[in-house]
Steps between C-alpha positions, in 0.01 A plus 500: 500500500760242396273222622219646292719515186609140557144389555387669179786343303417157640135542418588590140668160445274320738250350266753267346683360799398585850384314805191616686719595797729740316194647328331552833809676635499741206129577546547559875780742419269687260217516754740631764631770267143593400405532867788742556458714188222391272540761229874474452493119506212493252700717260794258521270203444354666193845585356633149561235340273401254774127568455501287184658216700218517757244398237664155475531467880126543560406134484268317740761222544781723627545551873618858435187616319349686798824696549521592132141627514587690820796671326270597209238633747769714669648646182151571360440739789697746284307656215799482262523122545142408405533523121838317499331216696233479229760522221706223662199269449437448874119528491407168325714282734375694806137450394575128449626482859156611621391142426738344751400391852796634699378789718832687514533483119140627463565780747819628332351455150192702601728774636714503185200525265332761721809720506563468126136607437522803726440807279640308202295472185747249352496288815122482510476417131750217536316352801168534316649332193634211710160453671633579849190673641280197445727269700529752784120544521464120520758489780316770696177304457645176631690666788216733594367303800841408647598710801846358584780764492676370188177490297413852613846620401459345156152650461639844589772469234255375236250779571785752477609349171149534351483855630827599328394310190170685454559840663355782286462266204133465402560209262681286756253598772214385275689178437523431876132587549405256223708232674269549799764639735255730683292240691825321590660814643183589696498151651870539578435827684234335713717203598828685558377827653739447795803507270593867449740453206258280304203725578695798373585321174132411451395861558750636249387238248136600558590866460658416163209296374213706644560785255377279213126502437492127423651423841218668690243254366718213623562665837123543541461120497746454790479599866769767452287763676473291814871411499618858450272638772613224739862584422439875532355460849823335618731775377652758727777631275432781256698338215304175522166682501619704203576179308150368561349835402689481171319175419162613633482819292509340152282207613238734646441643153298184430138524621474133601820525705381830654203318648719208615735744675209672674362163611844392621512801734751724322298813575533453875877463456514821296295695753738382771802618299334839456428528870859413595670731250269803474672712764856397420746714308742211436562461130414131488174555693396776259569262209303221670206732568490602134520142371233373741253782431557483122436126508182559698374734227595243234291231676200734481523518121334158471119518511456192717789574736381861534141402580615240750701765689223762479253268680212741445707785641519324837830321428782562746741535209285771341484681835879479546560637152266791578722587794795543262346806334543746792846353577811720489682263266470602134547137403200392711287793386575396143428132561182586692365719221591243232334227707179706523514556122527120461216430745293754302467276197132417531192706583416317822841566655502863381158575648593337831826695523343837419224437758767425758699820470794398281464815288591732787812291575614529138428874489700552821785304341488716186501810718829391653651483151380822335803721551817291485306192407622151439393433141448125543275556803301768313459264205390209721248703703349645181480147350306386806259797481449445127404136554273586793315752281393240243173377664215746431391518866848610610530804275270740686633385837859561392414836347330619818802376700710750299698257283492727193653788699763270651596373154513849345783592738724289273421695183842663531677162485753459221508121539316318217402196716336734754336706224364182343340373823369844594318523165361148528371565852319820397352329194364215714358742759296712255352210305123581492554765774372814325556744784861390562573498127370857472698619801825350368428604142476866606833476686722699261827380658398136453381548141814692401718224647299238310549687174873518573515124572305424181825593327724273712619303200769322704238355734224333302317395817482853641401636159221242460365550853500882463297474182258257661452724804435807280235306315354359825463848651276595206313169473408477868433870568321587171579856613543807281737654758727194483503512119589869507786437744636224277469716185676792670781272619558367146369149562284457189782403263595215736147359505498507118837319488364249753225411250774346283643285783582136430278405797130485414400585858700826486371588152149453626550708815639782285211491250237506776674798668527682163130436430413659837724798419325538163156474661566736793770751399553477127555875456777509762682196363438555128839656416699236691304214341568647158874546568526142628351374169223309673284473187780338298564253785131404516496445123798268541337306788177451302682394180723249680355148496704415809323758721289331770116537472484729807767726344297531178182565700652773720677660202162542325338640816784752517465597131130578556594726793782678311263609220373766742819696437531685167874450436486135609189436293686635192782255569251213529341593167833529325601146601232284340373359829168398342669237291679340800192515722260352244726195473464446874119467468557135412744442793457166677461680833137622526581800721767618254263449204221699673733786591625503138144554377442783749836660418432474126168683547666778705777544245250507211291768673805713577632484146 
């Protein structure tokens, strides 16, 4: 301790009269004390005011410069020392030292700047202001191809410095990307893949930068996919694989990179990970299984990468993913169902999969999750069935396979995501399927649940889908029984509200369903239509210039049908519809204009 106090005193007066030797002795003493107790020594250094002295000692000419930078690097390992280092004016001279040729000086300067930047807003700003990042990027570029130990050590320190400099700071990350650091780091990874420390630094830097959208475009122009897959294949340790996964996940959000990763053989690596970890109950294996299967699903979100792996339904990857669905692992069941939902993104794939028995596999999976079900698996399996039901030729096949019944088992679910997918699947299945629409539309339990969900104000998606399914049941069945069931369950008011939706497609579906109600069961629905103020709403839709042509057309068709009811006809007469309709005779849309003429005649006759 005495030696340390002496050394600090000497250093205080050192700038005026001191030989390099005595200076060196003082610095050695400091380094020794820091090695023994970094925190306590750093506090003493800060109190002594020596930091200010260091600024004048950081000169390229001095033989002690590397040691001064080393002392700064050591004290800056403490969070409380970083701002004092900035305040003591150490950043500009340190950045200047980056221009010198001495490797030891460069090494210690890189460490000092990296440590000062660690989690320190002030440190980063000062380095940015002094132009430090630019010089470091240039160094990395010129050292990139050198594989001797001292160059690799320097590269590791410089990569670490850039990482600390830009971590979680979008502005500084963008700055590095604009300097072109990405291609340089990818090249570095390829050349130095044998060097664990340097590889690790590169991976952390990639993880930092890959979150930014602008970086992905740059990554797509490099061979990052190839390099990462090559590196992944060499790894045996969980932590190392995890690091690579952390870079792969954000990069795989980019469709171009998805395809590059598939072509580089990532999928085979992922399937291997799944195979090795699926039966293990070790925590790290469970984590690895989840990451690998999630990444697999992510790769299938790209149209090209998905089609490449589907290979007309003959692909080995597609077959392997199918085998996940009956697995006992919830994680694999989930990934398998999500993968099928992703493969089911075009008609050709959907038709092939339905013809090859995928529906039964998904229904068996749902069956395993009815009672104490896993919500994410339910949601994923329903998503897959919904997508498979889109092509017209699949609907009847899926209905006769019992999909509607399998889906209805989840009517009791209180989970909005499951409710949403359940509704979407049923709506897809009954599209233009009159018999199925009638059967479901007469199912009182289903209709009552739909009416209940039409009021789910907290879940706009569930509310919208319930309304659309109610309307679809009427539109596709054109059945009086279905209309009666919906009237008795209190569904009419929701269809009227749906006619005022902000989505034209929903408005239209509601108006067509209401027109069918008025044509087939006006007497039964009359009171509810009156209470829901349908006539006033139609007047508003026809008067509003912003209403789409099809909305105006269907509103007039509906008015003509409503006149068949005495109380509704009175409402129509009291609201000066003739005036609004006659204006529409000159509408630019011919169909609207024609319907306006017809409607005007009907209204004139009735009045």
